[in-house]
LOVEXDREN-930653 format. One record per residue (C-alpha): residue in one letter; x, y, z. Coordinates in steps of 0.5 Angstrom, whole numbers. Last residue first. Layout:
BEGIN
> A:X:Y:Z
...
This chain:
BEGIN
> R:130:182:141
> R:132:188:137
> A:127:193:140
> G:129:191:147
> V:136:192:147
> M:138:200:145
> A:131:204:147
> E:130:198:152
> N:136:200:157
> T:135:194:161
> E:135:193:169
> H:139:187:172
> I:138:180:175
> A:140:176:169
> G:147:175:170
> V:147:168:173
> Q:139:166:173
> A:140:161:168
> M:145:157:171
> V:140:157:177
> H:136:152:174
> P:141:147:174
> S:141:147:182
> R:145:141:184
> S:150:139:179
> R:150:147:177
> V:151:149:184
> V:156:144:185
> F:160:146:178
> Y:160:153:181
> W:163:151:187
> A:169:148:184
> F:169:154:180
> G:170:159:185
> I:176:154:189
> I:179:153:182
> M:179:161:181
> W:182:162:188
> A:187:157:187
> V:189:160:181
> F:190:167:184
> I:194:164:190
> I:198:161:185
> P:199:167:181
> W:202:171:188
> L:206:165:190
> P:211:166:185
> G:214:172:188
> P:215:169:194
> M:220:167:192
> P:225:169:187
> Q:221:171:181
> I:219:167:175
> P:221:170:168
> W:215:171:167
> V:209:171:171
> S:207:178:171
> A:210:179:164
> Y:205:174:161
> Y:199:176:165
> V:201:183:162
> Y:202:181:155
> L:195:177:156
> M:192:184:158
> I:195:187:152
> L:193:182:147
> S:186:182:149
> G:185:190:149
> I:188:190:142
> I:183:185:140
> G:177:188:143
> V:179:194:140
> V:179:191:133
> L:172:187:135
> P:169:194:137
> A:170:197:131
> I:168:191:127
> Y:162:190:131
> P:156:193:127
> E:149:190:131
> G:147:183:129
> R:145:181:136
> R:151:175:136
> Y:156:180:133
> L:154:185:138
> Y:155:180:144
> L:162:177:141
> P:164:184:140
> A:163:186:148
> A:165:179:151
> I:172:178:148
> A:174:185:151
> V:170:184:157
> L:174:177:158
> L:181:180:158
> Y:178:186:163
> A:175:181:168
> L:182:177:168
> M:186:183:169
> F:182:185:175
> G:183:178:178
> F:191:178:177
> T:192:185:179
> A:189:183:186
> T:195:178:187
> T:200:184:186
> G:196:188:191
> M:196:183:196
> W:204:182:196
> N:206:189:194
> I:201:192:199
> V:202:186:204
> D:210:187:204
> L:209:195:205
> P:205:193:212
> G:211:189:215
> H:212:182:215
> G:213:178:222
> S:208:173:222
> L:204:178:226
> I:204:183:220
> I:202:177:215
> V:196:175:219
> F:193:182:221
> P:193:184:213
> G:190:178:211
> L:185:178:217
> V:182:185:216
> M:180:185:209
> L:179:178:210
> P:173:180:215
> I:170:185:210
> V:167:182:205
> L:162:178:208
> Y:160:183:212
> I:159:188:207
> G:155:183:203
> I:150:182:208
> H:149:190:209
> P:148:190:201
> T:145:198:202
> Q:138:200:202
> N:139:204:208
> T:132:202:211
> A:131:195:210
> H:138:193:209
> S:139:189:202
> R:139:181:201
> G:142:178:196
> A:148:175:201
> A:143:172:204
> G:142:167:199
> L:149:164:200
> I:153:164:193
> M:150:163:186
> G:143:164:188
> D:142:170:183
> Q:141:174:188
> G:147:172:192
> M:151:173:186
> Q:149:180:186
> Y:150:182:193
> V:157:179:192
> M:158:184:187
> R:155:189:191
> S:159:188:197
> G:166:188:193
> A:164:195:189
> N:162:198:196
> I:168:195:200
> C:173:196:195
> A:170:204:194
> L:171:205:202
> T:178:201:202
> C:180:206:196
> A:177:212:200
> F:181:210:205
> N:188:210:201
> S:187:216:198
> A:185:220:205
> T:192:217:207
> I:196:219:201
> G:193:227:203
> L:195:226:210
> N:202:224:209
> M:202:229:203
> V:201:234:208
> Y:206:233:213
> G:211:232:207
> F:210:239:205
> W:214:241:210
> S:220:239:206
> V:218:244:201
> G:225:246:198
> M:224:243:191
> L:229:238:193
> G:226:236:199
> A:219:236:196
> L:222:231:191
> D:224:226:196
> F:217:226:199
> L:214:225:193
> P:220:219:191
> A:220:216:198
> P:226:211:197
> A:229:215:192
> S:233:210:187
> D:229:211:180
> F:228:218:181
> G:236:219:182
> V:239:221:189
> K:245:226:188
> A:240:230:184
> G:241:232:176
> E:234:231:174
> F:230:229:180
> G:225:234:179
> T:224:233:171
> S:223:225:172
> Q:218:227:178
> A:214:232:174
> L:214:228:168
> T:211:222:172
> G:206:226:176
> I:203:229:170
> I:203:222:166
> Y:200:220:172
> F:194:225:173
> T:193:224:165
> G:192:217:167
> V:187:218:173
> L:183:223:169
> V:183:219:162
> A:181:213:165
> S:176:216:170
> V:173:219:164
> I:172:212:160
> V:169:209:166
> S:165:215:168
> M:162:216:161
> P:160:208:161
> V:156:209:168
> T:153:216:167
> R:150:215:161
> Y:146:208:161
> P:146:210:169
> N:141:216:168
> K:142:217:176
> A:146:212:179
> E:144:207:184
> L:142:201:180
> G:149:202:176
> L:153:202:181
> S:157:196:180
> A:160:199:173
> A:163:205:177
> S:168:199:179
> E:172:199:172
> F:178:204:174
> G:179:198:180
> V:186:197:176
> F:189:203:174
> A:196:203:177
> F:198:196:175
> I:197:199:167
> A:203:203:169
> I:207:197:171
> V:206:193:165
> I:207:199:161
> G:214:200:164
> P:216:192:163
> G:214:193:155
> I:218:200:155
> G:224:197:158
> A:227:194:152
> S:227:201:148
> P:232:204:154
> M:230:211:154
> G:237:215:153
> K:233:221:151
> L:226:220:151
> S:225:228:148
> L:220:230:153
> V:225:227:159
> D:231:230:155
> T:227:237:155
> S:226:237:162
> I:219:240:164
> G:219:247:167
> K:224:247:173
> R:221:252:178
> V:214:253:176
> F:214:246:174
> V:216:243:180
> I:212:247:184
> A:206:245:180
> F:207:238:181
> L:207:239:189
> V:200:243:188
> L:198:237:184
> I:199:232:190
> I:195:237:195
> S:190:237:189
> M:190:229:189
> S:189:228:196
> V:183:234:197
> A:179:231:191
> E:180:224:193
> L:178:225:200
> V:172:230:198
> L:169:225:193
> S:170:219:197
> M:166:222:203
> R:160:224:198
> A:160:217:195
> S:160:213:201
> L:154:218:203
> G:151:217:197
> I:152:209:198
> S:149:210:205
> R:150:207:212
> Y:153:200:211
> A:158:203:206
> F:160:209:211
> W:160:204:217
> S:165:199:213
> A:170:205:211
> V:170:207:219
> A:171:199:221
> V:176:198:215
> D:181:204:217
> I:180:203:225
> A:182:195:224
> I:188:197:219
> M:190:203:224
> L:190:199:230
> L:194:194:227
> I:199:199:225
> A:199:202:232
> G:200:195:235
> T:206:193:231
> T:209:200:232
> G:210:205:227
> G:205:211:229
> P:207:212:236
> L:206:220:237
> G:212:226:236
> I:208:230:230
> Q:212:226:225
> T:211:219:228
> L:204:221:227
> F:205:223:220
> A:208:217:218
> G:203:212:222
> L:198:215:217
> Y:202:214:211
> I:204:207:213
> A:197:205:217
> V:193:208:211
> G:197:204:206
> C:196:198:210
> T:189:198:209
> T:190:200:202
> A:193:193:201
> M:188:189:204
> A:183:193:200
> T:186:191:194
> F:186:184:196
> V:178:184:197
> Y:177:188:191
> G:181:184:186
> L:179:177:189
> V:171:180:188
> L:173:182:181
> A:176:174:179
> W:169:172:182
> G:165:176:178
> S:169:175:171
> A:169:168:172
> F:162:168:174
> G:160:171:167
> G:164:167:163
> A:161:161:166
> S:154:164:166
> G:155:165:158
> L:160:168:155
> A:156:173:151
> K:151:176:156
> T:154:173:161
> N:160:178:161
> Y:156:184:162
> V:152:181:168
> Y:159:179:172
> F:162:184:169
> S:158:190:173
> G:154:186:178
> A:150:192:181
> S:146:192:175
> A:145:197:169
> F:145:194:162
> R:145:197:155
> R:150:203:155
> A:154:199:161
> F:155:193:156
> I:158:197:150
> S:161:202:156
> V:165:196:158
> S:169:195:151
> Y:170:203:151
> G:173:202:158
> I:178:197:155
> L:180:201:150
> V:181:207:155
> M:185:203:159
> S:190:202:153
> V:190:209:151
> T:192:210:159
> A:197:205:159
> I:200:208:153
> V:201:215:156
> F:203:212:162
> T:209:208:159
> L:210:215:155
> W:211:218:162
> A:217:212:164
> G:220:214:157
> N:226:218:161
> G:228:211:164
> A:224:206:162
> Y:225:200:166
> I:227:204:173
> F:222:209:171
> A:216:205:171
> I:218:203:178
> A:219:211:180
> P:212:212:176
> L:209:207:181
> V:210:209:188
> S:208:216:190
> V:203:216:183
> A:200:210:186
> A:198:213:193
> S:195:219:190
> P:191:215:184
> A:188:210:188
> A:185:206:183
> N:178:205:187
> A:178:212:188
> V:177:214:181
> S:172:209:179
> Q:168:211:185
> T:169:218:184
> L:166:218:177
> V:159:215:181
> E:159:221:185
> P:161:226:179
> M:155:223:175
> S:150:224:180
> L:148:218:185
> I:141:217:187
> N:137:214:182
> R:135:208:186
> R:137:205:193
> L:139:198:193
> G:133:192:194
> A:128:193:199
> G:130:187:203
> G:129:180:200
> G:134:176:195
> P:129:178:189
> S:130:185:191
> A:123:189:189
> P:123:191:182
> P:124:198:180
> N:117:203:180
> T:120:210:177
> S:120:207:170
> G:124:211:165
> V:128:206:161
> P:124:200:161
> K:125:195:167
> A:129:189:169
> V:128:183:174
> D:128:176:170
> S:131:180:163
> M:127:184:158
């Protein structure tokens, strides 16, 4: 067993090495764990923007790019499931990838995901400000001033942080309600489109689809899934984690992907024949509501998309703080980060460490004269680099882990190769051709983040070599799958 592990069925989990009572075990149901992954992808927010961008490249093939992206993410989810069926932890890929790629590979995955969660939260706080601000403006209140935007960002992070601090069960139930409501609201609009117009045969037959646009369209579609893996950060708190976590990761990819495919078909059909095309609509969902004669639905959608962004902020805080918590327990970062709250059994120090950037980043950018939409575009792009690195590494690590253990690995190897190639293509398409400024800054920020992280990694390795053996070693183990073959 690992340094801190327990056999399947144990009801007496080990104490937290970092101090405190540890995280609360056996509390989250399958729907609650699934919601963590769904909320982190923020599907209601993503479907309001990304299908239109994919349509710019792929035309009537936009829905196909989401089909391909969904299959791609299911393949990555399969690689994740190989580890999730064996190990339960708060560190997800940080723990998983250490098993095959060593401490450096595990640390790279964890550090990249911290960036992914923190920068995604920067984007979603601004999403809350944009859509809640639009609703306030609709009802005659000041929602678009700089002061109002900054206040809404601060309130978003403060309220989400309180839920994360108070209870993972409360957080999960809140996210479940918000995401269910927001997705249902938007599905009503899509249903109106299908009832009134059906599904366009031109769209289904890919009429006029530019074949050269499929690749870039797939890249855009994949961006809509980032964060879908975050159920893996709840391994210690889930009921029956070796079943719940891997199922949640894969089901979330299928569920979110299906939502995107339906949304892309509905929007492609709804805009057919309109004066303003799908690829040039300034606010696709709201323009679509107008085309369907239900402009008033915009009020409801503003609240629904606000809820989705808030749920994503909360999911990012939960996942990011648990990654920091795991690293603190291992001794890779500030030891206090590995402490949990004595009563709430939440990673409160980890929460305190991740939330400042979530607020300061948007504040600095907006106060320098840019808008919240700039923050969403810039921080969301930067976050994607972190997620893609973690996905690439887990696709490599899963078959390698099985091979070293003498377990069947051919199918995972094929899946891993496909997944790795897709992630490498996404990286390539994200940096080439070189975009006008400030586009080149985002991969540079990602690289700088990784350099800073590895500078610290080598400091720790030099000063405390024993810590390297602890990286990714604190977890619970499914002895039925792992113990007998050790």
